[in-house]
Legacy VTK file of the C-alpha trace (Angstrom):
# vtk DataFile Version 3.0
C-alpha trace
ASCII
DATASET POLYDATA
POINTS 131 float
41.531 191.331 138.235
43.069 189.382 135.358
43.076 192.560 133.309
45.543 194.123 135.708
48.096 191.353 135.435
47.471 190.082 131.901
46.700 192.526 129.183
44.116 191.202 126.800
44.299 192.308 123.204
42.796 191.309 119.884
45.785 192.306 117.803
49.538 192.015 117.921
51.085 192.769 121.300
54.289 194.171 119.864
53.831 197.867 119.062
56.061 197.625 115.966
53.967 194.731 114.563
50.793 196.728 115.197
52.213 199.762 113.376
53.361 197.656 110.403
49.937 196.025 110.170
48.232 199.422 110.150
50.681 200.667 107.514
49.973 197.646 105.325
46.223 198.104 105.634
46.506 201.802 104.844
48.852 201.289 101.900
46.660 198.556 100.343
44.323 199.944 97.687
40.582 199.543 98.117
40.219 197.379 94.978
42.775 194.849 96.223
41.157 194.687 99.656
37.738 194.161 98.015
39.148 191.466 95.710
40.771 189.708 98.677
37.464 189.628 100.575
35.572 188.331 97.521
38.250 185.704 96.960
37.935 184.520 100.568
34.141 184.266 100.176
34.512 182.279 96.939
37.033 179.924 98.532
34.774 179.361 101.533
31.842 178.589 99.210
33.984 176.145 97.209
35.170 174.455 100.411
31.603 174.086 101.652
30.520 172.689 98.282
33.380 170.179 98.202
32.600 169.012 101.751
28.941 168.567 100.793
29.870 166.626 97.653
32.307 164.429 99.575
29.592 163.572 102.118
27.191 162.660 99.273
29.838 160.445 97.661
30.486 158.682 100.959
26.764 158.012 101.446
26.476 156.706 97.892
29.542 154.493 98.310
28.208 153.026 101.560
24.855 152.293 99.911
26.477 150.632 96.878
28.759 148.575 99.116
25.798 147.321 101.153
23.956 146.385 97.941
27.042 144.554 96.649
27.339 142.587 99.901
23.638 141.681 99.692
24.035 140.447 96.089
27.155 138.462 97.008
25.392 136.869 99.971
22.371 135.982 97.821
24.590 134.458 95.144
26.518 132.507 97.774
23.290 131.093 99.219
22.133 130.044 95.742
25.470 128.387 95.033
25.354 126.533 98.360
21.822 125.306 97.638
22.794 124.163 94.128
25.888 122.374 95.420
23.907 120.614 98.141
21.283 119.498 95.629
23.958 118.262 93.212
25.755 116.422 96.013
22.512 114.811 97.149
21.702 113.717 93.602
25.230 112.347 93.190
25.038 110.387 96.454
21.623 108.989 95.481
23.000 108.065 92.069
25.950 106.233 93.618
23.673 104.327 95.977
21.604 103.050 93.041
23.871 100.176 92.159
21.491 97.609 90.796
22.913 95.045 88.382
22.761 96.066 84.731
22.555 99.826 85.328
26.296 100.468 85.304
26.429 101.122 81.556
23.401 103.404 81.745
25.249 105.483 84.341
28.343 105.531 82.128
26.253 106.615 79.139
24.665 109.349 81.245
28.097 110.654 82.299
29.472 110.591 78.746
28.337 113.265 76.358
27.358 111.509 73.146
25.542 114.449 71.628
27.260 115.142 68.274
26.315 118.812 68.357
28.123 119.488 71.599
31.105 117.326 70.733
34.187 119.387 70.002
35.784 116.531 68.123
34.741 115.676 64.564
34.898 111.909 65.147
31.945 109.646 64.440
30.691 108.077 67.690
27.406 106.689 66.373
28.630 103.079 66.512
29.798 103.518 70.133
26.474 105.135 71.032
24.543 102.223 69.531
26.665 99.681 71.429
26.217 101.403 74.774
22.489 101.987 74.570
LINES 1 132
131 0 1 2 3 4 5 6 7 8 9 10 11 12 13 14 15 16 17 18 19 20 21 22 23 24 25 26 27 28 29 30 31 32 33 34 35 36 37 38 39 40 41 42 43 44 45 46 47 48 49 50 51 52 53 54 55 56 57 58 59 60 61 62 63 64 65 66 67 68 69 70 71 72 73 74 75 76 77 78 79 80 81 82 83 84 85 86 87 88 89 90 91 92 93 94 95 96 97 98 99 100 101 102 103 104 105 106 107 108 109 110 111 112 113 114 115 116 117 118 119 120 121 122 123 124 125 126 127 128 129 130
C-alpha cells in the first residue's frame, strides 16, 4: 500500500540526476574506478587501525593513571606515618624537661659536625663547652 503512494527508490529521484550519474559512471575509465575502490578499502583499513590503536592507548593511559594514583597514595601514607612519628617524638622530647638536660637538647638540635657544616669556622671550643 505504501508503494502506491510513496515511491521507494535506491537512487536519485530526479530523472536528470539519475541520467547524469549514469553518464558519469559510463564516462569514468575502468582504471580510475578500480583505483577509487582500492583507495576506499585502504582508507577503511587505516581508519579501523587508527581506532584500534586509539583504544589501546586509552587502555594504557587508564592503567598508568591508576598505577600513578596508587603510588601517590602509598607515598602519602608513608609521609603521614613519618610525620606522626616525628610529631610524637617531638612531643615526648618536649615533655622530658628534667633539670640539667636543656643544654643536651640544645646540643642535639644544633649540628656541630664539622663535615656537614657549610661554614669554615672552627666550632670545636663551643662544642667542648656545650658537652
